[in-house]
N, CA, C, O and the ligand as a Tripos MOL2 file, in Angstrom:
@<TRIPOS>MOLECULE
protein
  229   227    58     0     0
PROTEIN
NO_CHARGES

@<TRIPOS>ATOM
      1 N         -13.1380  -29.7750   22.2940 N.3       1 MET1
      2 CA        -12.6270  -28.6380   22.3530 C.3       1 MET1
      3 C         -13.3980  -27.6420   21.7280 C.2       1 MET1
      4 O         -13.7750  -27.8660   20.5780 O.2       1 MET1
      5 N         -13.7280  -26.4910   22.3210 N.am      2 ARG2
      6 CA        -14.4470  -25.3710   21.5990 C.3       2 ARG2
      7 C         -13.5630  -24.2290   21.0530 C.2       2 ARG2
      8 O         -12.4990  -23.8490   21.5420 O.2       2 ARG2
      9 N         -14.0380  -23.8600   20.2140 N.am      3 HIS3
     10 CA        -13.0670  -22.7700   19.2800 C.3       3 HIS3
     11 C         -13.5650  -21.4730   19.7450 C.2       3 HIS3
     12 O         -14.7520  -21.2200   19.9500 O.2       3 HIS3
     13 N         -12.6410  -20.7170   19.8900 N.am      4 ILE4
     14 CA        -13.0710  -19.1410   20.0030 C.3       4 ILE4
     15 C         -13.0740  -18.4360   18.6360 C.2       4 ILE4
     16 O         -12.1340  -18.6650   17.8740 O.2       4 ILE4
     17 N         -13.9620  -17.6790   18.3010 N.am      5 TYR5
     18 CA        -13.7670  -16.7930   17.0430 C.3       5 TYR5
     19 C         -13.7760  -15.3530   17.4490 C.2       5 TYR5
     20 O         -14.1730  -14.9200   18.5310 O.2       5 TYR5
     21 N         -13.2540  -14.6120   16.3770 N.am      6 LYS6
     22 CA        -13.0590  -13.2780   16.5420 C.3       6 LYS6
     23 C         -13.7840  -12.4280   15.4540 C.2       6 LYS6
     24 O         -13.5170  -12.6390   14.2710 O.2       6 LYS6
     25 N         -14.6390  -11.5310   15.7890 N.am      7 CYS7
     26 CA        -15.3750  -10.8970   14.7500 C.3       7 CYS7
     27 C         -14.2000   -9.5970   14.1010 C.2       7 CYS7
     28 O         -13.7350   -8.6830   14.7820 O.2       7 CYS7
     29 N         -13.9080   -9.8690   12.5440 N.am      8 VAL8
     30 CA        -12.9440   -8.6480   12.3440 C.3       8 VAL8
     31 C         -13.5210   -7.2310   12.2030 C.2       8 VAL8
     32 O         -12.8670   -6.2150   11.9710 O.2       8 VAL8
     33 N         -14.8930   -7.3270   12.3860 N.am      9 LYS9
     34 CA        -15.2520   -5.9290   12.1480 C.3       9 LYS9
     35 C         -15.3100   -5.2290   13.5500 C.2       9 LYS9
     36 O         -14.8000   -4.1230   13.7270 O.2       9 LYS9
     37 N         -15.9430   -5.9120   14.5190 N.am     10 CYS10
     38 CA        -16.2840   -5.2420   15.8310 C.3      10 CYS10
     39 C         -15.0560   -5.7750   16.8300 C.2      10 CYS10
     40 O         -14.9750   -5.2890   17.9580 O.2      10 CYS10
     41 N         -14.2570   -6.6250   16.4570 N.am     11 SER11
     42 CA        -13.1430   -7.2380   17.3250 C.3      11 SER11
     43 C         -13.6680   -7.8520   18.4840 C.2      11 SER11
     44 O         -12.9450   -7.9900   19.4700 O.2      11 SER11
     45 N         -15.0920   -8.3190   18.4830 N.am     12 LYS12
     46 CA        -15.5570   -9.1290   19.6560 C.3      12 LYS12
     47 C         -15.0480  -10.5370   19.6540 C.2      12 LYS12
     48 O         -14.6300  -10.9190   18.5610 O.2      12 LYS12
     49 N         -14.9980  -11.3210   20.5640 N.am     13 TYR13
     50 CA        -14.8650  -12.8480   20.5390 C.3      13 TYR13
     51 C         -16.1280  -13.3750   20.7810 C.2      13 TYR13
     52 O         -16.9390  -12.7990   21.5070 O.2      13 TYR13
     53 N         -16.3520  -14.4470   20.2140 N.am     14 THR14
     54 CA        -17.5860  -15.2350   20.1960 C.3      14 THR14
     55 C         -17.4290  -16.6040   19.9930 C.2      14 THR14
     56 O         -16.3830  -16.9500   19.4420 O.2      14 THR14
     57 N         -18.2550  -17.4870   20.3240 N.am     15 MET15
     58 CA        -18.3050  -19.0470   19.8650 C.3      15 MET15
     59 C         -18.8270  -19.3070   18.9340 C.2      15 MET15
     60 O         -18.9110  -20.5110   18.6890 O.2      15 MET15
     61 N         -19.4680  -18.2780   17.9070 N.am     16 LYS16
     62 CA        -20.2600  -18.5690   16.9510 C.3      16 LYS16
     63 C         -19.3900  -18.1260   15.7980 C.2      16 LYS16
     64 O         -18.4910  -17.2880   15.8740 O.2      16 LYS16
     65 N         -19.8200  -18.8830   14.5680 N.am     17 GLU17
     66 CA        -19.0490  -18.3970   13.4050 C.3      17 GLU17
     67 C         -19.6280  -17.1720   12.6210 C.2      17 GLU17
     68 O         -19.1070  -16.7290   11.5970 O.2      17 GLU17
     69 N         -20.7470  -16.6760   13.1990 N.am     18 ILE18
     70 CA        -21.1810  -15.4880   12.7320 C.3      18 ILE18
     71 C         -21.3150  -14.6070   13.6220 C.2      18 ILE18
     72 O         -21.8020  -15.0640   14.6560 O.2      18 ILE18
     73 N         -21.0320  -13.2940   13.6510 N.am     19 CYS19
     74 CA        -21.0850  -12.4060   15.0340 C.3      19 CYS19
     75 C         -22.4440  -11.8570   15.1320 C.2      19 CYS19
     76 O         -23.2560  -11.9530   14.2110 O.2      19 CYS19
     77 N         -22.6960  -11.2610   16.2940 N.am     20 SER20
     78 CA        -24.0960  -10.5540   16.4750 C.3      20 SER20
     79 C         -24.1000   -9.4420   15.3580 C.2      20 SER20
     80 O         -25.2300   -9.0940   15.0160 O.2      20 SER20
     81 N         -23.1860   -8.9040   14.8100 N.am     21 CYS21
     82 CA        -23.1400   -7.7900   13.8820 C.3      21 CYS21
     83 C         -23.3530   -8.3900   12.3840 C.2      21 CYS21
     84 O         -23.3220   -7.7110   11.3580 O.2      21 CYS21
     85 N         -23.5790   -9.8160   12.4560 N.am     22 ASN22
     86 CA        -23.6680  -10.2920   11.2180 C.3      22 ASN22
     87 C         -22.5340  -10.5450   10.1150 C.2      22 ASN22
     88 O         -22.7170  -10.8770    8.9440 O.2      22 ASN22
     89 N         -21.2190  -10.2900   10.8230 N.am     23 THR23
     90 CA        -20.1100  -10.5190   10.2330 C.3      23 THR23
     91 C         -19.5080  -12.0120   10.2690 C.2      23 THR23
     92 O         -19.7560  -12.7010   11.2590 O.2      23 THR23
     93 N         -18.7920  -12.4920    9.3120 N.am     24 LYS24
     94 CA        -18.3810  -13.7340    9.5580 C.3      24 LYS24
     95 C         -17.1940  -13.5040   10.5000 C.2      24 LYS24
     96 O         -16.5610  -12.4540   10.3920 O.2      24 LYS24
     97 N         -16.8280  -14.4870   11.4850 N.am     25 THR25
     98 CA        -15.9280  -14.3690   12.2480 C.3      25 THR25
     99 C         -14.6470  -15.3300   12.0300 C.2      25 THR25
    100 O         -14.8770  -16.3680   11.4090 O.2      25 THR25
    101 N         -13.3170  -15.1020   12.4730 N.am     26 ILE26
    102 CA        -12.3650  -15.9240   12.1480 C.3      26 ILE26
    103 C         -11.8450  -16.4690   13.3710 C.2      26 ILE26
    104 O         -11.9680  -15.8630   14.4350 O.2      26 ILE26
    105 N         -11.3190  -17.4880   13.2830 N.am     27 LEU27
    106 CA        -10.6900  -18.3340   14.3450 C.3      27 LEU27
    107 C          -9.6820  -17.6850   15.0430 C.2      27 LEU27
    108 O          -8.6820  -17.1870   14.5250 O.2      27 LEU27
    109 N          -9.9700  -17.6970   16.2900 N.am     28 ALA28
    110 CA         -9.1470  -16.9410   17.1160 C.3      28 ALA28
    111 C          -8.3120  -17.6720   18.3820 C.2      28 ALA28
    112 O          -8.9990  -18.3890   19.1090 O.2      28 ALA28
    113 N          -7.1620  -17.5710   18.6380 N.am     29 ARG29
    114 CA         -6.8570  -18.1180   19.9080 C.3      29 ARG29
    115 C          -7.4580  -17.7350   21.1200 C.2      29 ARG29
    116 O          -8.1130  -16.6920   21.1250 O.2      29 ARG29
    117 N          -7.3500  -18.3890   22.1320 N.am     30 PRO30
    118 CA         -7.8200  -18.3300   23.5040 C.3      30 PRO30
    119 C          -7.5900  -16.7230   23.9060 C.2      30 PRO30
    120 O          -6.5460  -16.1030   23.7020 O.2      30 PRO30
    121 N          -8.8180  -16.1830   24.5310 N.am     31 ILE31
    122 CA         -8.6930  -14.7810   24.9950 C.3      31 ILE31
    123 C          -7.5230  -14.6440   25.7800 C.2      31 ILE31
    124 O          -6.8830  -13.5970   25.6800 O.2      31 ILE31
    125 N          -7.1360  -15.5580   26.5630 N.am     32 LYS32
    126 CA         -6.0740  -15.2180   27.6380 C.3      32 LYS32
    127 C          -4.5480  -14.9690   26.8660 C.2      32 LYS32
    128 O          -3.8490  -14.0320   27.2530 O.2      32 LYS32
    129 N          -4.1560  -15.7210   25.9330 N.am     33 PHE33
    130 CA         -3.3770  -15.5780   24.9260 C.3      33 PHE33
    131 C          -3.3860  -14.0560   24.1570 C.2      33 PHE33
    132 O          -2.4560  -13.2690   23.9770 O.2      33 PHE33
    133 N          -4.4110  -13.9950   23.8870 N.am     34 SER34
    134 CA         -4.6820  -12.6840   22.6930 C.3      34 SER34
    135 C          -4.3210  -11.5290   23.6040 C.2      34 SER34
    136 O          -3.7810  -10.5020   23.1920 O.2      34 SER34
    137 N          -4.6860  -11.7800   25.0000 N.am     35 LEU35
    138 CA         -4.4510  -10.5710   25.8190 C.3      35 LEU35
    139 C          -2.8940  -10.4820   26.0590 C.2      35 LEU35
    140 O          -2.3160   -9.3960   26.0920 O.2      35 LEU35
    141 N          -2.3030  -11.5880   26.2090 N.am     36 GLU36
    142 CA         -0.9520  -11.3990   26.4240 C.3      36 GLU36
    143 C          -0.1310  -10.8480   24.9790 C.2      36 GLU36
    144 O           0.9350  -10.2330   24.9590 O.2      36 GLU36
    145 N          -0.8800  -11.2220   23.9150 N.am     37 ASP37
    146 CA          0.0180  -10.8990   22.7600 C.3      37 ASP37
    147 C          -0.2570   -9.2270   22.6480 C.2      37 ASP37
    148 O           0.6310   -8.5240   22.1650 O.2      37 ASP37
    149 N          -1.3600   -8.7080   23.0540 N.am     38 LYS38
    150 CA         -1.6330   -7.3810   23.1390 C.3      38 LYS38
    151 C          -0.6770   -6.7270   23.9670 C.2      38 LYS38
    152 O          -0.0930   -5.7190   23.5690 O.2      38 LYS38
    153 N          -0.4270   -7.3350   25.3370 N.am     39 PHE39
    154 CA          0.5040   -6.6190   26.2330 C.3      39 PHE39
    155 C           2.0050   -6.5700   25.6730 C.2      39 PHE39
    156 O           2.7930   -5.6740   25.9760 O.2      39 PHE39
    157 N           2.2860   -7.5690   24.8770 N.am     40 SER40
    158 CA          3.7760   -7.8460   24.5170 C.3      40 SER40
    159 C           4.0280   -6.8460   23.1540 C.2      40 SER40
    160 O           5.0380   -6.2190   22.8320 O.2      40 SER40
    161 N           2.9490   -6.9340   22.6110 N.am     41 SER41
    162 CA          3.0550   -6.0190   21.5010 C.3      41 SER41
    163 C           2.9300   -4.4190   21.8670 C.2      41 SER41
    164 O           3.5310   -3.5410   21.2490 O.2      41 SER41
    165 N           2.1200   -4.2100   22.8860 N.am     42 TYR42
    166 CA          2.2440   -2.7940   23.3590 C.3      42 TYR42
    167 C           3.6580   -2.5630   23.9700 C.2      42 TYR42
    168 O           4.1920   -1.4620   23.8380 O.2      42 TYR42
    169 N           4.2530   -3.5420   24.6110 N.am     43 ARG43
    170 CA          5.2630   -3.3610   25.2460 C.3      43 ARG43
    171 C           6.5350   -3.0210   23.9830 C.2      43 ARG43
    172 O           7.4240   -2.1890   24.1620 O.2      43 ARG43
    173 N           6.4090   -3.7260   22.9100 N.am     44 ARG44
    174 CA          7.1060   -3.7380   21.9550 C.3      44 ARG44
    175 C           7.2140   -2.1680   21.3700 C.2      44 ARG44
    176 O           8.2140   -1.4680   21.2080 O.2      44 ARG44
    177 N           5.9830   -1.9230   21.1500 N.am     45 LYS45
    178 CA          5.7140   -0.6360   20.6400 C.3      45 LYS45
    179 C           6.2440    0.5830   21.5020 C.2      45 LYS45
    180 O           6.8060    1.5470   20.9830 O.2      45 LYS45
    181 N           6.0630    0.4830   22.5980 N.am     46 ALA46
    182 CA          6.5880    1.3300   23.6720 C.3      46 ALA46
    183 C           8.1130    1.6770   23.5900 C.2      46 ALA46
    184 O           8.7210    2.7440   23.6790 O.2      46 ALA46
    185 N           8.5160    0.3410   23.3830 N.am     47 LYS47
    186 CA         10.1180    0.1940   23.5790 C.3      47 LYS47
    187 C          10.6480    1.0590   22.1790 C.2      47 LYS47
    188 O          11.6340    1.7960   22.2200 O.2      47 LYS47
    189 N           9.9490    0.8750   21.1240 N.am     48 ILE48
    190 CA         10.4030    1.4720   19.7060 C.3      48 ILE48
    191 C          10.1280    2.8290   19.7980 C.2      48 ILE48
    192 O          10.7630    3.5710   19.0470 O.2      48 ILE48
    193 N           9.2960    3.3220   20.5800 N.am     49 GLY49
    194 CA          8.8400    4.6970   20.9720 C.3      49 GLY49
    195 C          10.2550    5.3940   21.5340 C.2      49 GLY49
    196 O          10.8370    6.3870   21.0980 O.2      49 GLY49
    197 N          10.5910    4.5450   22.6250 N.am     50 ASP50
    198 CA         11.4670    5.0600   23.6330 C.3      50 ASP50
    199 C          12.9080    5.1160   22.6420 C.2      50 ASP50
    200 O          13.5690    6.1390   22.8180 O.2      50 ASP50
    201 N          13.3420    4.3460   21.8450 N.am     51 TYR51
    202 CA         14.4100    4.3160   21.0390 C.3      51 TYR51
    203 C          14.1900    5.4460   20.0060 C.2      51 TYR51
    204 O          15.1040    6.2330   19.7610 O.2      51 TYR51
    205 N          13.0210    5.5310   19.4150 N.am     52 GLY52
    206 CA         12.9190    6.6480   18.5930 C.3      52 GLY52
    207 C          13.1860    8.0060   19.2330 C.2      52 GLY52
    208 O          13.9560    8.7990   18.6910 O.2      52 GLY52
    209 N          12.5870    8.2780   20.3360 N.am     53 LYS53
    210 CA         12.7280    9.1970   20.9960 C.3      53 LYS53
    211 C          14.3270    9.9550   21.3760 C.2      53 LYS53
    212 O          14.6550   11.1380   21.4600 O.2      53 LYS53
    213 N          15.1270    8.6270   21.5550 N.am     54 ARG54
    214 CA         16.4260    9.0160   21.9070 C.3      54 ARG54
    215 C          17.3860    8.9240   20.7030 C.2      54 ARG54
    216 O          18.6140    8.9450   20.7870 O.2      54 ARG54
    217 N          16.5950    8.8100   19.4660 N.am     55 GLY55
    218 CA         17.2990    8.7160   18.2880 C.3      55 GLY55
    219 C          18.3600    7.4270   17.9450 C.2      55 GLY55
    220 O          19.3750    7.5290   17.2560 O.2      55 GLY55
    221 N          17.8920    6.2610   18.5680 N.am     56 LEU56
    222 CA         18.7170    5.0740   18.6090 C.3      56 LEU56
    223 C          18.1570    4.0140   17.4520 C.2      56 LEU56
    224 O          18.6810    2.9470   17.1310 O.2      56 LEU56
    225 N          16.9090    4.6300   16.9050 N.am     57 LEU57
    226 CA         16.6310    3.7850   15.7130 C.3      57 LEU57
    227 C          16.8500    4.2400   14.2450 C.2      57 LEU57
    228 O          16.5930    3.4740   13.3160 O.2      57 LEU57
    229 ZN        -19.1350   -8.1500   14.8700 Zn       58 ZN58
@<TRIPOS>BOND
     1     1     2 1
     2     2     3 1
     3     3     4 2
     4     3     5 am
     5     5     6 1
     6     6     7 1
     7     7     8 2
     8     7     9 am
     9     9    10 1
    10    10    11 1
    11    11    12 2
    12    11    13 am
    13    13    14 1
    14    14    15 1
    15    15    16 2
    16    15    17 am
    17    17    18 1
    18    18    19 1
    19    19    20 2
    20    19    21 am
    21    21    22 1
    22    22    23 1
    23    23    24 2
    24    23    25 am
    25    25    26 1
    26    26    27 1
    27    27    28 2
    28    27    29 am
    29    29    30 1
    30    30    31 1
    31    31    32 2
    32    31    33 am
    33    33    34 1
    34    34    35 1
    35    35    36 2
    36    35    37 am
    37    37    38 1
    38    38    39 1
    39    39    40 2
    40    39    41 am
    41    41    42 1
    42    42    43 1
    43    43    44 2
    44    43    45 am
    45    45    46 1
    46    46    47 1
    47    47    48 2
    48    47    49 am
    49    49    50 1
    50    50    51 1
    51    51    52 2
    52    51    53 am
    53    53    54 1
    54    54    55 1
    55    55    56 2
    56    55    57 am
    57    57    58 1
    58    58    59 1
    59    59    60 2
    60    59    61 am
    61    61    62 1
    62    62    63 1
    63    63    64 2
    64    63    65 am
    65    65    66 1
    66    66    67 1
    67    67    68 2
    68    67    69 am
    69    69    70 1
    70    70    71 1
    71    71    72 2
    72    71    73 am
    73    73    74 1
    74    74    75 1
    75    75    76 2
    76    75    77 am
    77    77    78 1
    78    78    79 1
    79    79    80 2
    80    79    81 am
    81    81    82 1
    82    82    83 1
    83    83    84 2
    84    83    85 am
    85    85    86 1
    86    86    87 1
    87    87    88 2
    88    87    89 am
    89    89    90 1
    90    90    91 1
    91    91    92 2
    92    91    93 am
    93    93    94 1
    94    94    95 1
    95    95    96 2
    96    95    97 am
    97    97    98 1
    98    98    99 1
    99    99   100 2
   100    99   101 am
   101   101   102 1
   102   102   103 1
   103   103   104 2
   104   103   105 am
   105   105   106 1
   106   106   107 1
   107   107   108 2
   108   107   109 am
   109   109   110 1
   110   110   111 1
   111   111   112 2
   112   111   113 am
   113   113   114 1
   114   114   115 1
   115   115   116 2
   116   115   117 am
   117   117   118 1
   118   118   119 1
   119   119   120 2
   120   119   121 am
   121   121   122 1
   122   122   123 1
   123   123   124 2
   124   123   125 am
   125   125   126 1
   126   126   127 1
   127   127   128 2
   128   127   129 am
   129   129   130 1
   130   130   131 1
   131   131   132 2
   132   131   133 am
   133   133   134 1
   134   134   135 1
   135   135   136 2
   136   135   137 am
   137   137   138 1
   138   138   139 1
   139   139   140 2
   140   139   141 am
   141   141   142 1
   142   142   143 1
   143   143   144 2
   144   143   145 am
   145   145   146 1
   146   146   147 1
   147   147   148 2
   148   147   149 am
   149   149   150 1
   150   150   151 1
   151   151   152 2
   152   151   153 am
   153   153   154 1
   154   154   155 1
   155   155   156 2
   156   155   157 am
   157   157   158 1
   158   158   159 1
   159   159   160 2
   160   159   161 am
   161   161   162 1
   162   162   163 1
   163   163   164 2
   164   163   165 am
   165   165   166 1
   166   166   167 1
   167   167   168 2
   168   167   169 am
   169   169   170 1
   170   170   171 1
   171   171   172 2
   172   171   173 am
   173   173   174 1
   174   174   175 1
   175   175   176 2
   176   175   177 am
   177   177   178 1
   178   178   179 1
   179   179   180 2
   180   179   181 am
   181   181   182 1
   182   182   183 1
   183   183   184 2
   184   183   185 am
   185   185   186 1
   186   186   187 1
   187   187   188 2
   188   187   189 am
   189   189   190 1
   190   190   191 1
   191   191   192 2
   192   191   193 am
   193   193   194 1
   194   194   195 1
   195   195   196 2
   196   195   197 am
   197   197   198 1
   198   198   199 1
   199   199   200 2
   200   199   201 am
   201   201   202 1
   202   202   203 1
   203   203   204 2
   204   203   205 am
   205   205   206 1
   206   206   207 1
   207   207   208 2
   208   207   209 am
   209   209   210 1
   210   210   211 1
   211   211   212 2
   212   211   213 am
   213   213   214 1
   214   214   215 1
   215   215   216 2
   216   215   217 am
   217   217   218 1
   218   218   219 1
   219   219   220 2
   220   219   221 am
   221   221   222 1
   222   222   223 1
   223   223   224 2
   224   223   225 am
   225   225   226 1
   226   226   227 1
   227   227   228 2
@<TRIPOS>SUBSTRUCTURE
     1 MET1         2 RESIDUE 1 A MET
     2 ARG2         6 RESIDUE 1 A ARG
     3 HIS3        10 RESIDUE 1 A HIS
     4 ILE4        14 RESIDUE 1 A ILE
     5 TYR5        18 RESIDUE 1 A TYR
     6 LYS6        22 RESIDUE 1 A LYS
     7 CYS7        26 RESIDUE 1 A CYS
     8 VAL8        30 RESIDUE 1 A VAL
     9 LYS9        34 RESIDUE 1 A LYS
    10 CYS10       38 RESIDUE 1 A CYS
    11 SER11       42 RESIDUE 1 A SER
    12 LYS12       46 RESIDUE 1 A LYS
    13 TYR13       50 RESIDUE 1 A TYR
    14 THR14       54 RESIDUE 1 A THR
    15 MET15       58 RESIDUE 1 A MET
    16 LYS16       62 RESIDUE 1 A LYS
    17 GLU17       66 RESIDUE 1 A GLU
    18 ILE18       70 RESIDUE 1 A ILE
    19 CYS19       74 RESIDUE 1 A CYS
    20 SER20       78 RESIDUE 1 A SER
    21 CYS21       82 RESIDUE 1 A CYS
    22 ASN22       86 RESIDUE 1 A ASN
    23 THR23       90 RESIDUE 1 A THR
    24 LYS24       94 RESIDUE 1 A LYS
    25 THR25       98 RESIDUE 1 A THR
    26 ILE26      102 RESIDUE 1 A ILE
    27 LEU27      106 RESIDUE 1 A LEU
    28 ALA28      110 RESIDUE 1 A ALA
    29 ARG29      114 RESIDUE 1 A ARG
    30 PRO30      118 RESIDUE 1 A PRO
    31 ILE31      122 RESIDUE 1 A ILE
    32 LYS32      126 RESIDUE 1 A LYS
    33 PHE33      130 RESIDUE 1 A PHE
    34 SER34      134 RESIDUE 1 A SER
    35 LEU35      138 RESIDUE 1 A LEU
    36 GLU36      142 RESIDUE 1 A GLU
    37 ASP37      146 RESIDUE 1 A ASP
    38 LYS38      150 RESIDUE 1 A LYS
    39 PHE39      154 RESIDUE 1 A PHE
    40 SER40      158 RESIDUE 1 A SER
    41 SER41      162 RESIDUE 1 A SER
    42 TYR42      166 RESIDUE 1 A TYR
    43 ARG43      170 RESIDUE 1 A ARG
    44 ARG44      174 RESIDUE 1 A ARG
    45 LYS45      178 RESIDUE 1 A LYS
    46 ALA46      182 RESIDUE 1 A ALA
    47 LYS47      186 RESIDUE 1 A LYS
    48 ILE48      190 RESIDUE 1 A ILE
    49 GLY49      194 RESIDUE 1 A GLY
    50 ASP50      198 RESIDUE 1 A ASP
    51 TYR51      202 RESIDUE 1 A TYR
    52 GLY52      206 RESIDUE 1 A GLY
    53 LYS53      210 RESIDUE 1 A LYS
    54 ARG54      214 RESIDUE 1 A ARG
    55 GLY55      218 RESIDUE 1 A GLY
    56 LEU56      222 RESIDUE 1 A LEU
    57 LEU57      226 RESIDUE 1 A LEU
    58 ZN58       229 GROUP 0 **** ****
């Protein structure tokens, strides 16, 4: 199984341990799951924003 790495500097996903920008990458979960994470955290943030606007938080 191949690992997917993510560059902490330019946030690019790569199969290499060193990014093309010469920064060491960190082990990342598959892109699919990361995208889902992004969406759910965005939704969470949006919700919090909603509550904040209504003065419920
Ligand atoms: Zn990079």
